[in-house]
C-alpha positions as a Markdown table, in Angstrom:
| # | Residue | x | y | z |
|---|---|---|---|---|
| 1 | Unk | 3.7 | -24.4 | 0.0 |
| 2 | Unk | 1.2 | -22.5 | 2.1 |
| 3 | Unk | -1.0 | -19.4 | 1.9 |
| 4 | Unk | 0.4 | -16.2 | 3.4 |
| 5 | Unk | -1.2 | -12.8 | 4.0 |
| 6 | Unk | 0.3 | -9.6 | 2.5 |
| 7 | Unk | -0.5 | -5.9 | 2.6 |
| 8 | Unk | 0.9 | -3.9 | -0.3 |
| 9 | Unk | 0.7 | -0.2 | -0.9 |
| 10 | Unk | -1.4 | 0.7 | -3.9 |
| 11 | Unk | -1.6 | 4.3 | -5.1 |
| 12 | Unk | 0.6 | 7.3 | -5.8 |
| 13 | Unk | 1.9 | 10.3 | -4.0 |
| 14 | Unk | -1.5 | 11.9 | -3.7 |
| 15 | Unk | -3.5 | 9.0 | -2.3 |
| 16 | Unk | -3.2 | 5.3 | -1.7 |
| 17 | Unk | -4.2 | 2.4 | 0.5 |
| 18 | Unk | -2.8 | -0.8 | 1.8 |
| 19 | Unk | -4.4 | -3.6 | -0.2 |
| 20 | Unk | -4.9 | -7.1 | 1.2 |
| 21 | Unk | -3.6 | -10.1 | -0.7 |
| 22 | Unk | -3.3 | -13.8 | 0.0 |
| 23 | Unk | -1.0 | -16.0 | -2.0 |
| 24 | Unk | 0.9 | -19.3 | -1.9 |
| 25 | Unk | 4.5 | -19.1 | -0.8 |
| 26 | Unk | 7.0 | -21.8 | -1.9 |
| 27 | Unk | 10.1 | -22.8 | 0.0 |
| 28 | Unk | 13.1 | -20.6 | -0.8 |
| 29 | Unk | 11.0 | -17.6 | -2.1 |
| 30 | Unk | 12.1 | -14.1 | -1.5 |
| 31 | Unk | 9.7 | -11.1 | -1.1 |
| 32 | Unk | 10.3 | -10.1 | -4.7 |
| 33 | Unk | 9.1 | -13.5 | -5.9 |
| 34 | Unk | 5.9 | -13.0 | -3.9 |
| 35 | Unk | 5.4 | -9.6 | -5.4 |
| 36 | Unk | 5.8 | -11.0 | -8.9 |
| 37 | Unk | 3.3 | -13.8 | -8.1 |
| 38 | Unk | 0.7 | -11.4 | -6.9 |
| 39 | Unk | 1.4 | -9.2 | -9.9 |
| 40 | Unk | 0.9 | -12.2 | -12.2 |
| 41 | Unk | -2.1 | -13.8 | -10.6 |
| 42 | Unk | -4.1 | -11.0 | -8.8 |
| 43 | Unk | -2.9 | -7.5 | -9.6 |
| 44 | Unk | -1.6 | -7.1 | -13.1 |
| 45 | Unk | -1.2 | -3.4 | -12.8 |
| 46 | Unk | 0.9 | -3.5 | -9.6 |
| 47 | Unk | 4.0 | -1.4 | -10.2 |
| 48 | Unk | 7.3 | -2.6 | -8.8 |
| 49 | Unk | 10.9 | -1.7 | -9.8 |
| 50 | Unk | 13.5 | -4.5 | -10.1 |
| 51 | Unk | 16.3 | -5.6 | -12.4 |
| 52 | Unk | 19.0 | -8.0 | -11.4 |
| 53 | Unk | 17.3 | -10.0 | -8.7 |
| 54 | Unk | 20.8 | -10.6 | -7.2 |
| 55 | Unk | 21.2 | -7.7 | -4.8 |
| 56 | Unk | 23.5 | -5.8 | -7.0 |
| 57 | Unk | 21.3 | -3.2 | -8.8 |
| 58 | Unk | 19.5 | -1.6 | -5.9 |
| 59 | Unk | 16.3 | -1.3 | -7.9 |
| 60 | Unk | 13.9 | -3.3 | -5.6 |
| 61 | Unk | 14.2 | -1.2 | -2.5 |
| 62 | Unk | 11.1 | -1.3 | -0.4 |
| 63 | Unk | 10.0 | -1.2 | 3.2 |
| 64 | Unk | 9.1 | -4.6 | 4.5 |
| 65 | Unk | 7.3 | -4.6 | 7.9 |
| 66 | Unk | 8.6 | -1.1 | 8.4 |
| 67 | Unk | 12.3 | -1.9 | 7.6 |
| 68 | Unk | 14.0 | -0.7 | 4.4 |
| 69 | Unk | 15.3 | -3.8 | 2.6 |
| 70 | Unk | 16.0 | -5.1 | -0.9 |
| 71 | Unk | 13.0 | -7.3 | -1.8 |
| 72 | Unk | 15.2 | -9.7 | -3.8 |
| 73 | Unk | 17.4 | -10.4 | -0.8 |
| 74 | Unk | 14.7 | -10.8 | 1.9 |
| 75 | Unk | 13.7 | -14.4 | 2.3 |
| 76 | Unk | 10.2 | -15.2 | 3.4 |
| 77 | Unk | 11.5 | -17.6 | 6.1 |
| 78 | Unk | 12.7 | -14.5 | 8.0 |
| 79 | Unk | 9.1 | -14.0 | 9.0 |
| 80 | Unk | 6.7 | -16.1 | 11.1 |
| 81 | Unk | 4.3 | -18.4 | 9.3 |
| 82 | Unk | 1.3 | -16.5 | 10.5 |
| 83 | Unk | 2.8 | -13.1 | 10.2 |
| 84 | Unk | 1.2 | -10.6 | 7.8 |
| 85 | Unk | 3.9 | -9.1 | 5.5 |
| 86 | Unk | 3.5 | -5.4 | 4.9 |
| 87 | Unk | 5.3 | -3.9 | 1.8 |
| 88 | Unk | 5.5 | -0.2 | 1.2 |
| 89 | Unk | 7.6 | 2.1 | -1.1 |
| 90 | Unk | 10.5 | 4.1 | 0.3 |
| 91 | Unk | 9.1 | 6.8 | 2.5 |
| 92 | Unk | 11.8 | 9.5 | 2.0 |
| 93 | Unk | 10.8 | 10.1 | -1.7 |
| 94 | Unk | 7.6 | 10.9 | -3.6 |
| 95 | Unk | 5.7 | 7.9 | -4.9 |
| 96 | Unk | 5.3 | 7.5 | -8.6 |
| 97 | Unk | 3.0 | 4.4 | -8.4 |
| 98 | Unk | 2.5 | 1.6 | -5.9 |
| 99 | Unk | 6.0 | 0.4 | -4.8 |
| 100 | Unk | 8.0 | 2.7 | -7.2 |
| 101 | Unk | 9.5 | 5.9 | -5.6 |
| 102 | Unk | 10.6 | 8.9 | -7.6 |
| 103 | Unk | 14.3 | 9.2 | -6.8 |
| 104 | Unk | 15.5 | 11.6 | -9.4 |
| 105 | Unk | 16.5 | 14.1 | -6.6 |
| 106 | Unk | 19.4 | 11.8 | -5.9 |
| 107 | Unk | 20.7 | 12.1 | -9.5 |
| 108 | Unk | 20.6 | 15.8 | -9.2 |
| 109 | Unk | 22.8 | 15.7 | -6.1 |
| 110 | Unk | 25.3 | 13.6 | -7.9 |
| 111 | Unk | 25.6 | 16.2 | -10.6 |
| 112 | Unk | 26.4 | 18.9 | -8.1 |
| 113 | Unk | 29.6 | 17.2 | -6.9 |
| 114 | Unk | 32.9 | 18.3 | -8.4 |
| 115 | Unk | 34.3 | 15.5 | -10.5 |
| 116 | Unk | 37.5 | 13.6 | -10.0 |
| 117 | Unk | 40.5 | 15.8 | -10.8 |
| 118 | Unk | 43.8 | 13.8 | -10.8 |
| 119 | Unk | 47.2 | 15.3 | -10.1 |
| 120 | Unk | 49.4 | 15.1 | -13.3 |
| 121 | Unk | 52.5 | 15.3 | -11.1 |
| 122 | Unk | 51.8 | 11.9 | -9.7 |
| 123 | Unk | 52.6 | 10.1 | -12.9 |
| 124 | Unk | 55.8 | 8.1 | -13.3 |
| 125 | Unk | 58.1 | 8.1 | -16.2 |
| 126 | Unk | 55.8 | 5.7 | -18.1 |
| 127 | Unk | 52.8 | 8.0 | -17.6 |
| 128 | Unk | 51.1 | 5.8 | -15.1 |
| 129 | Unk | 49.7 | 7.1 | -11.8 |
| 130 | Unk | 51.6 | 5.7 | -8.7 |
| 131 | Unk | 49.6 | 5.1 | -5.6 |
| 132 | Unk | 50.0 | 3.1 | -2.4 |
| 133 | Unk | 47.7 | 0.0 | -2.2 |
| 134 | Unk | 46.5 | 1.0 | 1.3 |
| 135 | Unk | 45.3 | 4.4 | -0.1 |
| 136 | Unk | 43.3 | 2.5 | -2.8 |
| 137 | Unk | 41.9 | 0.1 | -0.3 |
| 138 | Unk | 40.6 | 3.0 | 1.7 |
| 139 | Unk | 38.3 | 4.3 | -1.0 |
| 140 | Unk | 37.5 | 1.0 | -2.7 |
| 141 | Unk | 34.9 | 0.3 | 0.0 |
| 142 | Unk | 32.8 | 3.3 | -1.1 |
| 143 | Unk | 32.7 | 2.0 | -4.7 |
| 144 | Unk | 30.6 | -1.0 | -3.6 |
| 145 | Unk | 27.5 | 1.3 | -3.4 |
| 146 | Unk | 24.7 | -0.1 | -5.5 |
| 147 | Unk | 22.6 | 3.1 | -5.1 |
| 148 | Unk | 19.6 | 1.3 | -3.6 |
| 149 | Unk | 19.0 | 4.5 | -1.5 |
| 150 | Unk | 18.1 | 2.6 | 1.6 |
| 151 | Unk | 20.6 | 4.8 | 3.5 |
| 152 | Unk | 18.9 | 7.9 | 2.1 |
| 153 | Unk | 15.5 | 6.5 | 3.2 |
| 154 | Unk | 16.5 | 6.0 | 6.8 |
| 155 | Unk | 18.3 | 9.3 | 7.2 |
| 156 | Unk | 16.2 | 11.3 | 9.6 |
| 157 | Unk | 17.3 | 14.6 | 7.9 |
| 158 | Unk | 15.8 | 13.5 | 4.6 |
| 159 | Unk | 13.0 | 11.3 | 5.8 |
| 160 | Unk | 11.6 | 13.0 | 8.9 |
| 161 | Unk | 12.7 | 16.6 | 8.4 |
| 162 | Unk | 12.6 | 16.7 | 4.6 |
| 163 | Unk | 15.8 | 18.9 | 4.5 |
| 164 | Unk | 16.8 | 17.9 | 1.0 |
| 165 | Unk | 17.6 | 21.5 | 0.5 |
| 166 | Unk | 20.4 | 21.3 | 3.1 |
| 167 | Unk | 21.8 | 17.8 | 3.1 |
| 168 | Unk | 22.8 | 15.5 | 0.2 |
| 169 | Unk | 22.4 | 12.4 | 2.4 |
| 170 | Unk | 24.7 | 9.5 | 3.3 |
| 171 | Unk | 24.9 | 8.0 | -0.2 |
| 172 | Unk | 26.5 | 11.2 | -1.5 |
| 173 | Unk | 28.6 | 11.8 | 1.6 |
| 174 | Unk | 30.4 | 8.5 | 0.8 |
| 175 | Unk | 30.7 | 9.6 | -2.8 |
| 176 | Unk | 32.4 | 12.8 | -1.6 |
| 177 | Unk | 34.6 | 10.7 | 0.7 |
| 178 | Unk | 35.7 | 8.5 | -2.2 |
| 179 | Unk | 36.8 | 11.6 | -4.0 |
| 180 | Unk | 38.3 | 13.5 | -1.0 |
| 181 | Unk | 40.3 | 10.5 | 0.2 |
| 182 | Unk | 41.5 | 9.5 | -3.3 |
| 183 | Unk | 45.4 | 9.7 | -3.3 |
| 184 | Unk | 45.7 | 11.6 | -6.5 |
| 185 | Unk | 42.6 | 13.8 | -6.5 |
| 186 | Unk | 43.3 | 17.5 | -6.2 |
| 187 | Unk | 39.9 | 19.1 | -6.1 |
| 188 | Unk | 39.1 | 21.0 | -2.8 |
| 189 | Unk | 35.5 | 20.1 | -1.8 |
| 190 | Unk | 35.7 | 20.8 | 1.9 |
| 191 | Unk | 34.0 | 24.2 | 1.7 |
| 192 | Unk | 31.1 | 22.7 | -0.2 |
| 193 | Unk | 31.0 | 19.7 | 2.2 |
| 194 | Unk | 30.5 | 22.2 | 5.0 |
| 195 | Unk | 28.0 | 24.5 | 3.3 |
| 196 | Unk | 26.4 | 23.1 | 0.2 |
| 197 | Unk | 26.3 | 19.4 | 1.0 |
| 198 | Unk | 25.5 | 19.9 | 4.7 |
| 199 | Unk | 27.9 | 17.6 | 6.6 |
| 200 | Unk | 26.9 | 19.3 | 9.8 |
| 201 | Unk | 23.3 | 18.1 | 9.5 |
| 202 | Unk | 24.3 | 14.5 | 10.2 |
| 203 | Unk | 24.3 | 13.5 | 13.9 |
| 204 | Unk | 26.0 | 10.1 | 13.2 |
| 205 | Unk | 23.2 | 7.8 | 14.4 |
| 206 | Unk | 24.6 | 5.1 | 12.1 |
| 207 | Unk | 21.2 | 4.1 | 10.9 |
| 208 | Unk | 22.5 | 4.4 | 7.3 |
| 209 | Unk | 25.3 | 2.0 | 8.0 |
| 210 | Unk | 22.8 | -0.5 | 9.6 |
| 211 | Unk | 20.7 | -0.8 | 6.4 |
| 212 | Unk | 23.5 | -0.9 | 3.8 |
| 213 | Unk | 23.2 | -4.2 | 1.9 |
| 214 | Unk | 26.9 | -3.9 | 0.9 |
| 215 | Unk | 28.0 | -3.5 | 4.5 |
| 216 | Unk | 29.7 | -0.2 | 3.8 |
| 217 | Unk | 30.8 | 1.6 | 6.9 |
| 218 | Unk | 29.1 | 4.8 | 5.8 |
| 219 | Unk | 29.3 | 6.6 | 9.1 |
| 220 | Unk | 32.6 | 5.6 | 10.5 |
| 221 | Unk | 34.7 | 5.5 | 7.3 |
| 222 | Unk | 33.0 | 8.1 | 5.3 |
| 223 | Unk | 30.9 | 10.7 | 7.1 |
| 224 | Unk | 33.0 | 11.1 | 10.3 |
| 225 | Unk | 36.3 | 11.6 | 8.5 |
| 226 | Unk | 34.6 | 14.3 | 6.3 |
| 227 | Unk | 33.3 | 16.0 | 9.4 |
| 228 | Unk | 36.8 | 15.9 | 10.9 |
| 229 | Unk | 38.3 | 17.6 | 7.8 |
| 230 | Unk | 35.7 | 20.3 | 8.1 |
| 231 | Unk | 36.4 | 20.8 | 11.8 |
| 232 | Unk | 40.2 | 20.9 | 11.2 |
| 233 | Unk | 39.8 | 23.6 | 8.6 |
| 234 | Unk | 37.1 | 25.8 | 10.1 |
| 235 | Unk | 36.9 | 25.2 | 13.8 |
| 236 | Unk | 40.4 | 24.1 | 15.1 |
| 237 | Unk | 41.4 | 26.9 | 17.5 |
| 238 | Unk | 45.1 | 26.6 | 16.6 |
| 239 | Unk | 44.4 | 26.9 | 12.9 |
| 240 | Unk | 42.1 | 29.9 | 13.5 |
| 241 | Unk | 44.8 | 31.6 | 15.6 |
| 242 | Unk | 47.4 | 30.9 | 12.9 |
| 243 | Unk | 45.1 | 32.5 | 10.2 |
| 244 | Unk | 44.4 | 35.5 | 12.4 |
| 245 | Unk | 48.1 | 36.1 | 13.1 |
| 246 | Unk | 49.1 | 35.7 | 9.5 |
| 247 | Unk | 46.1 | 37.2 | 7.8 |
| 248 | Unk | 46.7 | 39.6 | 5.0 |
| 249 | Unk | 46.7 | 43.2 | 6.0 |
C-alpha cells in the first residue's frame, strides 16, 4: 500500500477544474476502486457512473491520462509508481457532473435505424429459419458491443468536428452492419447508410477499433464492408452505365 497522486475532473458542462487528490492504493486495485475510495473518504459528492465492475456493462468509461478506457478494467500497476493519474469524463459528449457524460444522443441514433426485418420465405417446413453457421458467425462479433461508447469518444468526426448531425458514429455503424449482413434480413438500409448515417464521413483511421474493450474489428469487419456496399450501388461505373442504359423512358 502506498500513496498515489490523482487529478479528477470536478464540474459540469459549463465549468469545471481538475481537483488534486492523494490516496492509498492497494495491490491489485483498478482505477474504479481508487475513484470509489476517494469518493468514500474525501469527496462524497463525486459523481461517477458504474454498474457491473466486470467490463461488461460499459458504464464506467472515462479518459485516463488522455486515453479512453473502462475504469474497472484498468489496473493501477499499468502506471508508474510516481506517475500522477489524470481522470476525465468522455470528451465527445456533454458533461452532466464530474465523470458522468450525457450520452442520450446515442440512444436517439439507435432509434433511427430500421429494425430487423426477417424474410418469411427462409423458414423451413417446421417454421424455423435456416441459416449457414458462417453467416451467423459473421454478425455475432458485432453483438459483443457493451455500448461503452469509447469508440464514439475517439471518433474524430464526433469528438473533434462535432458532426453529430451527419454521422452516427462507429458504434451504430456496427449495429447497421449486424443488420445488413444478417442472412435473413430484408430491409434495405444502404440509402440511409450513405445519406442519413454518414458512412462517407469516416476515413477509417481505425482509432475506434483500437479502443474497443471487446476487441471488435469495427473498421475492417463493419465500416469498410458498409462503405463497399455504398460504393457498389452508387459509384460503380458499370452499375451506373447499366442503370443509364436501362433507365425508364
